[in-house]
C-alpha positions in Angstrom: 24.8 8.9 14.4 22.0 6.3 14.5 18.5 7.5 15.3 15.1 5.7 15.6 12.1 7.5 14.3 8.5 6.5 14.5 5.6 6.9 12.0 1.9 6.0 12.1 0.3 4.6 8.9 -3.3 3.5 8.9 -3.1 3.7 12.8 -0.2 1.3 12.8 3.1 2.4 14.5 6.3 1.8 12.5 9.9 2.2 13.7 12.9 3.1 11.5 16.4 2.8 12.9 19.0 4.4 10.6 22.1 6.6 10.4 21.3 10.2 9.9 22.8 10.0 6.3 19.7 8.0 5.3 17.0 10.0 7.2 16.9 12.9 4.7 15.6 10.4 2.2 12.4 10.1 4.2 10.7 13.4 3.6 7.6 11.7 2.3 7.2 10.1 5.8 7.2 13.4 7.7 3.4 13.9 7.6 3.2 10.5 9.4 5.8 11.2 12.0 4.8 10.1 15.5 6.4 11.3 18.7 6.2 8.5 21.4 8.4 10.3 24.0 6.7 10.4 27.4 3.9 8.0 26.2 3.1 4.7 27.9 2.4 1.5 26.0 -1.3 2.2 26.5 -1.1 5.7 25.1 0.6 4.8 21.8 -0.4 2.3 19.1 1.2 -1.1 19.3 4.5 -1.2 17.3 3.8 -3.1 14.1 7.5 -3.5 13.1 10.9 -2.0 13.2 13.2 -1.6 10.2 17.0 -1.2 10.7 18.9 0.4 7.8 22.5 -0.4 7.3 25.1 -1.0 4.5 26.4 -4.3 3.4 25.6 -7.3 1.2 23.6 -10.5 1.5 24.2 -13.1 -1.1 23.5 -16.4 0.6 19.8 -17.1 0.3 17.5 -19.5 -1.6 15.3 -17.9 -4.3 11.6 -18.7 -4.3 10.0 -16.2 -6.6 10.8 -13.1 -8.7 8.6 -10.3 -10.0 9.3 -7.7 -12.6 7.5 -4.4 -12.9 8.6 -1.5 -15.0 12.4 -2.1 -14.8 12.3 -3.2 -11.2 12.9 -6.8 -10.2 12.0 -8.1 -6.7 13.4 -11.5 -5.8 11.9 -13.3 -2.9 13.6 -16.0 -1.0 14.8 -17.2 2.4 18.0 -17.8 4.4 19.2 -21.2 5.6 17.5 -20.3 8.9 14.2 -19.7 7.0 14.2 -15.9 7.4 12.4 -14.2 4.5 14.7 -12.2 2.1 13.8 -9.7 -0.6 16.4 -8.4 -3.1 15.6 -5.2 -5.0 17.1 -4.6 -8.4 16.7 -1.7 -10.8 18.0 -1.9 -14.3 19.9 -5.1 -13.3 21.7 -3.5 -10.4 21.0 -4.6 -6.8 19.9 -1.7 -4.5 19.5 -3.7 -1.3 18.5 -6.9 0.5 15.7 -6.9 3.1 16.0 -9.7 5.7 13.0 -10.2 8.0 12.0 -12.3 10.9 9.3 -14.8 10.0 6.6 -12.7 11.6 7.8 -9.5 9.8 8.0 -7.7 13.1 11.7 -7.0 12.5 13.6 -6.2 9.3 17.1 -5.2 8.3 17.8 -3.5 5.0 21.3 -4.0 3.7 22.0 -1.2 1.2 24.4 -1.5 -1.8 24.6 2.3 -2.5 22.4 2.0 -5.7 18.9 3.4 -5.7 18.9 3.8 -1.9 15.6 5.7 -1.7 13.7 3.1 -3.7 15.1 0.3 -1.7 14.1 2.0 1.5 10.5 2.7 0.3 10.1 -0.8 -1.0 11.3 -2.3 2.3 8.9 -0.3 4.4 6.0 -1.2 2.0 6.8 -4.9 2.2 7.1 -4.9 6.0 3.9 -2.9 6.3 1.9 -5.2 3.9 3.2 -8.4 5.5 3.1 -7.4 9.2 -0.4 -5.9 9.0 -1.9 -8.7 6.9 -3.5 -10.4 9.9 -4.9 -7.2 11.4 -7.7 -6.4 9.0 -5.3 -4.2 7.0 -4.5 -4.3 3.3 -2.1 -2.2 1.2 -3.7 -1.6 -2.2 -2.3 -0.7 -5.7 -4.9 1.9 -6.4 -5.8 5.6 -6.5 -8.0 7.0 -3.8 -10.1 10.2 -3.7 -12.3 11.8 -1.1 -15.7 13.4 -1.4 -18.2 14.6 1.2 -16.4 12.8 4.0 -16.0 9.4 2.3 -13.1 7.8 0.4 -13.4 6.0 -3.0 -10.7 3.7 -4.6 -10.0 3.1 -8.2 -8.4 -0.3 -9.1 -7.0 -1.8 -12.3 -4.0 -3.2 -13.9 -1.0 -1.0 -14.5 -1.7 1.4 -17.4 -5.5 1.1 -17.0 -5.9 4.8 -16.1 -6.3 4.8 -12.3 -4.4 8.1 -11.9 -6.1 9.6 -15.0 -9.6 8.8 -13.6 -8.7 10.2 -10.2 -7.4 13.4 -11.9 -10.7 13.6 -13.8 -12.6 13.6 -10.5 -10.4 16.4 -9.2 -11.1 18.5 -12.3 -14.8 17.8 -12.7 -16.2 16.8 -9.3 -16.3 19.9 -7.0 -15.1 19.1 -3.5 -13.2 16.0 -4.4 -9.6 15.6 -3.2 -6.7 13.2 -3.8 -5.9 10.9 -0.8 -3.2 8.8 -2.5 -2.3 8.1 -6.1 -0.7 4.6 -5.9 -0.7 2.8 -2.6 -3.6 3.7 -0.2 -4.2 1.4 2.8 -7.5 0.0 4.0 -8.3 -1.2 7.5 -11.4 -3.1 8.5 -12.1 -2.2 12.1 -13.5 -4.7 14.7 -17.0 -3.3 14.2 -16.8 -4.0 10.5 -16.2 -0.4 9.4 -13.7 0.0 6.6 -11.5 3.1 6.5 -9.1 4.1 3.6 -5.9 6.0 4.5 -3.3 8.0 2.7 0.3 6.6 3.0 3.9 7.7 2.5 3.9 5.7 -0.8 2.3 7.3 -3.8 4.1 6.3 -6.9 4.9 9.0 -9.5 2.5 11.5 -7.9 3.9 13.2 -4.8 0.8 12.8 -2.6 1.9 11.9 0.9 -1.2 12.9 3.0 -1.9 11.6 6.5 -5.7 11.5 5.9 -8.4 9.0 6.3 -12.1 8.5 5.5 -14.7 5.8 5.7 -14.5 3.7 2.5 -17.6 4.4 0.4 -16.9 2.3 -2.7 -14.4 0.4 -4.8 -14.3 0.8 -8.6 -12.5 -1.6 -10.9 -11.6 0.3 -14.1 -11.3 -1.1 -17.7 -10.6 0.9 -20.8 -13.4 0.9 -23.3 -14.8 3.1 -26.2 -17.8 4.0 -24.1 -18.7 4.7 -20.4 -20.7 2.1 -18.5 -20.8 1.1 -14.9 -22.2 -2.0 -13.2 -22.4 -3.3 -9.6 -20.4 -6.4 -8.7 -21.5 -8.8 -6.0 -20.5 -12.0 -4.5 -17.5 -13.8 -6.1 -17.3 -11.0 -8.7 -16.7 -8.4 -6.1 -14.1 -10.6 -4.3 -12.3 -11.3 -7.6 -12.2 -7.6 -8.4 -10.5 -6.7 -5.1 -7.9 -9.4 -4.7 -5.4 -8.6 -7.5 -4.9 -5.1 -6.2 -3.8 -6.1 -2.7 -0.1 -6.6 -1.8 0.9 -9.7 0.0 2.9 -12.9 0.0 0.2 -15.3 -1.2 2.3 -18.5 -0.8 2.6 -17.8 2.9 -0.6 -19.4 4.3 -0.7 -17.2 7.4 -0.6 -14.0 5.3 -2.9 -15.4 2.7 -5.5 -16.4 5.3 -5.3 -12.9 6.9 -5.7 -11.2 3.6 -8.6 -13.4 2.7 -10.5 -12.4 5.8 -10.0 -8.7 4.9 -10.8 -9.2 1.2 -14.0 -11.1 2.1 -15.0 -8.4 4.5 -14.6 -5.7 1.9 -16.3 -7.6 -0.9 -19.4 -8.3 1.3 -19.7 -4.9 3.1 -18.4 -2.3 0.6 -20.1 -1.6 -2.7 -17.8 -2.7 -5.6 -18.3 -1.5 -9.2 -16.9 -2.2 -12.6 -16.5 0.9 -14.8 -15.8 0.5 -18.5 -14.7 4.0 -19.5 -13.1 6.5 -21.7 -10.5 9.0 -20.2 -13.0 11.8 -20.2 -15.1 14.0 -17.8 -18.3 12.1 -18.5 -16.7 8.9 -17.1 -15.9 10.7 -13.8 -19.4 12.2 -13.6 -21.1 8.9 -14.3 -18.9 7.2 -11.7 -19.6 9.8 -9.1 -23.3 9.9 -9.7 -23.6 6.1 -9.4 -21.3 5.2 -6.5 -22.0 8.2 -4.2 -25.8 7.7 -4.1 
């Protein structure tokens, strides 16, 4: 039986239409479940997108770009009708094909039966990142912690130690809590306030918390044989933020929307660069500097 469920992530409403054999794979989305029954359009958030999940194959598309990350290949392209296509492969096997409308408000995931859960999560992440790109929202590759009512994000290349640094906060900074360990979202509100949110996507650490906090700071991490932190401003702050944000940069509409968000964050939120060891002193130095 087919069912449509709704979820709210970063105050955006998402719809997923799938057979009940796929819905048990979505336990990480349950904290974000949103009941719209009996609510008018005014009473619920606007629908950002709907994903329809089905089985089948899509092979006729034009490849534009491919990206490899830890055994996962994502191939981006478009159909003859110019609808965006994303093919997901793990260990050389295709898990599914996501076909979207050009505005990313509708998507259909065609599953092959291989790595179904991963294909489902990746499809929802891509739709969220693309459809929200012109709404002041950005999906980050980062770890996020909370302390005293504010959220702080740690950025860096894969393997830099984002999760390690976040865990050092949890162990050594009383009152700190993990918001998300891999893909938090940030939304810049019309009044300029930036808020960081937990999401259903958290990498290897199962942290699926429907929480939010005003964004208090962004920290770019680099491994070093010492601990030192400096404030970044202007183009330095902008350049630190951009690589950690998901988006289809060769699509001018999406790129322009993300640029507005990136610029707002770089000019209104303190951005820092932390050269650090993976030790408690690095966490304490970071906390004492960025939470002042």
